Every structure is written in C-alpha cells, then in structure tokens.
N, C-alpha and C positions, 0 to 999 in steps of 0.2 A: 504494500500500500504506500508506494512512494508519494510524498506530498505533491511534488510538482506534476507527476503524471496524473494524480487524482484531480488536481486543479484543472489541467487541460481537458480531462474527460468530463468534469462537471460543467465547464464552460461550453463544450461542444454539445453536450446533451441538452442543456438549457437553451442554447442558441437554436438548435434544431427544432425545439418545441414551439418556438415563436414564429408566427406567420406575419408577413408584412402588414396585413390589415390590422393585426393585433396592436401594432405600435405606430400606425400611421405612416408607414413607409410605402412609397410608390412601387408597385410591383412591375418589374420590367424584365424582359428577356426570358429565356428558358432556364429554369432552375434544375440543376442536375442532382442536387441534394435538398432534403426538406429544410424548412426554416429559413432564418435570415442568413445572408452572406456575412462573412467576417467584416467587410468594409461597412456594411449597413449597421452592424452592432457597434463597431468602432465610432461611426458617425453619431449614433444615438448617445454614446457614452462621452463623446467629446475628446477622444484620444485618436492617435494615428493608427491606421490599419497595420502598419509595421509593428508598432508597440503591442497592439492587441494580439496580433499573430504570435509574437514572442511569448505572451502570457499563455496562450493556448498550447504552445509547444514546450512550455516549462522552462523557457530560456531566460525569463525575467523573474528575479526573486526578491526585488525590493520595491514593489509597487506601493505607492502612497495610499493612505486611508481614503483620500479624496478620489483617487482613481478607482479603487475597489468599490467605494460607495457609488460612484457614477455607473460602473458596470452593473452593480446590483440593481440600480434603478432601471437601467436600460433593459435588463433581463426580467423585470417585474417580479423580483424575488420577494417572498414573504419574510417575516422576521427570522424564522428558523433557518431558512435557506441563505439569507444574508449573513447570519452568524457563521454558517458553515463555510461560505465563500471566504470570509475573513480568516477563518482557521486555516484554510488551505493556502490562501495567498500569502499570509504572513504567519507561518508556523513559529512556535516558540523554539528557542535554542535546543538542539538535540542534547538529550541527557545521556550520561554514561550508562551503558547497558548494565543493569544490575541482575544478579541471579534471581530467577523467578521465585517469588514468595507467595504461597497460596493465600488468598484473601480469607477473611473471616468476619462474621457478623459481630457487631459491638454487643457486649452483654446487655446494655440498657435497651437496645433495640429488640433483642431477643425476648427480654422480660416483657416489653411493651406488647409485642404481637401475641405472646402466649397468654397475656391477660385478657385479650380480646377474643374470648371463646366463641362469641356469636358472630364474629366478622372474619371472613376468610382473609388471610394476610400472607404475603410472600415477600421475602427480602431478596433482592437481586443485586449482584455485583455489576460492575461497569460493562461486562461482556454478556450480560443477561444470564449468567450462571446463578443457580439458586443457592443462596447462602443459608437460608433458613425459611421455615414456614410454620404456621401454627397448625393444629390438628384439622381445623375446618378448611384452611387453605390447601393443605395436602390432599384432602378428600375431594376437593373441588377440581383442582387442576391436574393432579397426578396420583390418584388413588391406586393405580396399578403399580406404582413404584414403592419402594420401602420408605417409610417415614424418615428413617435415619440417613437416607442417601446424601443429603447435603453436608453431612458431617465428614465425609471422605472426599478431600479435594480432588483426588485423581479420578473419581467417578461421579462427580456432582452432576445432577441434571442441569441442562442448559435450556432455557425456555425457547430460544430460537431454534436450537438443534431439534428439540422435541417437536416443535411445530412443523418442521419440514421433513423429518426423518422417522418420526414415531407414529405408527398408524393409530394408536389409541388417542393421542393428542389431536391428530388431524380430524378424527371423527367427533371430537368434543365440540369443535367450533362449527356451527351451522353456516356461518359466513366466513369460511376459511380464506378465500382470496382477500377479503378485507383485512382479516387478522394478519395474514402473511405480509401484505403490503405495509401495514403499520409496523410490524416487527423489523422489516428490512429498513424502513425509513428511520427508525430509532437507532438501529445499528450503524447506519451511515453517519448519523450525527455524531455518535461516539467515535467512529473511525476518524472523522475530521479533526477531533481533538487529540487523538492518540495515534499519530502516524507511526510512532516507534514501538507500538505495542505488538510484540511478536506473537503472543498468545491469541490476541484478537485477529491478527493476520492469518494464523493457523486455522482458526474457526471459520473465517470467511473462505479460505482455500478449501477446507473440507466440505463445506456446504455447497460451494460452487461446483465441486467435482461430483458430489453425490446427489444433487438436486438441480435439475434443469430449471425448475420453477424459481428456485432461489437465484440461480445464475441470471435468468432473464430479468428478474426484479432488480437485482444488484446493478446490472448494466444500465438500467434507467436512471440510476443515481437519485432515488427519491430521498428527501430529507424532511423529517417532521419531528417536532418535540411533543411526543404523545403523553400528556399529563392527565387526561381524563377522557371519558367516553362511555360507550356501551359495548358490552360483550354479549354475544348470542351463543348459547351453548345447548347441547343435547347431552345431558349427563347420563351415564349408564345406570345410575341408581335412582335418580329422581326426575329424569326427563328434562323438559325444556326449561331453560333459565334465561332470563333477560336481566343482566346485572350491570349496574353502573360501576365504573372503576375510577379510582383516583390514585395518582402516583405522588408520594411524598419524598422529597429529597432532603437528606440531612445537610445542615449548614457546614459541611467540611469538604475536603477534597477527595473523599473516598470513592465517589462515583456511585455509592449505594443508592438503591431506590426501594421504597416500601410500597408494594402494590396492594391496595385494599379494594375489596368488592362489597357492594351493598345493593339490596333490592329496594324498590319503592315500597313503603309501608302498605300492607294489605294486598299486595300484588301476588300473583301465582309464584313469582320468583322468591318472595319472602317466605311463603309457605314451603317451597321446595328446599330452601336453605335450612329452615327449621327441621324439616324431615331428614336432611343430610346430617345435621348436627346430632339429632336424636339417634340416628343409626350409628354414628360414631360413638356416642355415649354408651349405647347398648353393647357394642363390641368391646369397648373398654371395660365395662362391668364384667362381661364374660371372661375377658382375659385375666382380670384381677381375681375372679373366682377360681379360675384354673390354677393360678399361682398359689392360692391358699390351699387348694386340694393337694398340690404337690408337696 
C-alpha cells in the first residue's frame, strides 16, 4: 500500500467518476476513457496539467494544503474523502519499523461492555480485528465461533475477513452488498492513515486474493467514516433483526472502536434481542449446573 501509488489510484478513480456535466465542463471530442480528462480536472483545481499529472503519477510529494484542498473541491469530495486525500498526499514521516505487538483491549473498556448485558457490544482494533465482545455481542455477530476467540491474537476473528470469507457471517446480513461496501470503505480510510502498517497490508492482500468481490470493491477506492447506521440481519436463532448501530471511538491513538447495537423500543428487533439474551442466559445456567454436577 505505497502512499504515492495509492494517491495516484485515488485521484484516477475519483476523476473517472466525474462527468463533464457534473462540474460544468464543456464536453468536446471523443472520450477514450470515462470521466474528466486530466487537463479538465487541473483547470477546475487551478493548477497546471503538468503538476496534476505528476501528482497522479506519484512524482510530487510536497503539494501544499491549498493545492490539495483545491483538488478536493474540484473532485466534489465529501468530508471523509477529503481527509483521506490529505492523508495520502501529505503522509506523516515514516516511522521505524517496530516488531509486531498484538493489540489488546483496555481493561476499562472490557469492564464497560461486559456491564452492558442487554446491549450487544464488540470492541474492534484498527484493522477490524475483534479484541473483545460481550456475551450478547458474541451471540449476535458470531455465535458459531468460540466466545474466547478474541483472547488469542494469532487466531482472532476479523470482522472484514469474516464478512467476505465466512459463509455463516455472509448469511447473517440480508443486505450483504451494502454491508460489504461499508466495510471496505472503512478499511480504506484506515489504510490512508496507516500506509506503513504491514499487518493491514497483509489483510488486504489476503482478501484481494481470496475474494473477487473484495478485490472489485477495493479497486473502486471507496472511503467512508461509518459511525452509525442500520444493520439488517437474519439470525439463525431469532430470525430477522433490524438494528441501529453506533461506533464509539476512545479519545486516544489506539484506533479502537466500540461497536454497539440497539433496536427501537417495542420493535420486533427489540423482542428478538431479548429472546437472544434469554437463550444465552439459559445456556449459561445449564453450563453452571453441569459444572456443579461434576
């Protein structure tokens, strides 16, 4: 995930998505490729065609904030896409490569989600790996996996990997294409901030090789900061669920995210969550009784 090549790819994809009519450019001549020509985008941004071409080719590494901002406006980028462009065009100084150290959930965060017995909660690392979940969160998103799976760094579940490569997870989401697009857009945003993250690069490489759907989505260079929305599920135990989700981000540099799910009061989804929680409590009681008998 070389920063300069990523910058060129992002600019080309976004330029190809813009039509002359979208930005008030006179359409002339035969267009051999979709979207705006380089000279048209350069004109809109107020920079020379030569300079813009060098940016797309990864040959210019010191673009000013004013130039980057002008290109963002010319491309009609939203807030998340604009931030992504700045990350790619003006990356931070490369840090000395440190030995990989497995991430872990903060004890306070773990206590917090475990206290929320009626709210499904999952703690994700920056690469969408599961660092922890509470009992209801586990039953909701990955009941077919061991509850203790996040405790072993080498075999931790990864929500993006599960979404594309695990049949059970794929069947969970009734609007899988929407969920897949959202996951790739979030991962792209992280990649723009962490160009030197070898573990993230390995994840992207694995998914690109093993999933054509991931590869196609990744090539479109989507970017989105997904902080809230609705997830539509068909759970194997309780059936259809329509749940709101919120993503909470701790005020540190860990990159951790706490994913919380909730149903509208009195809705079928709320009843289904209660049923799922009750099933978990029943299984827990049976397990405790079995331990006592032994």
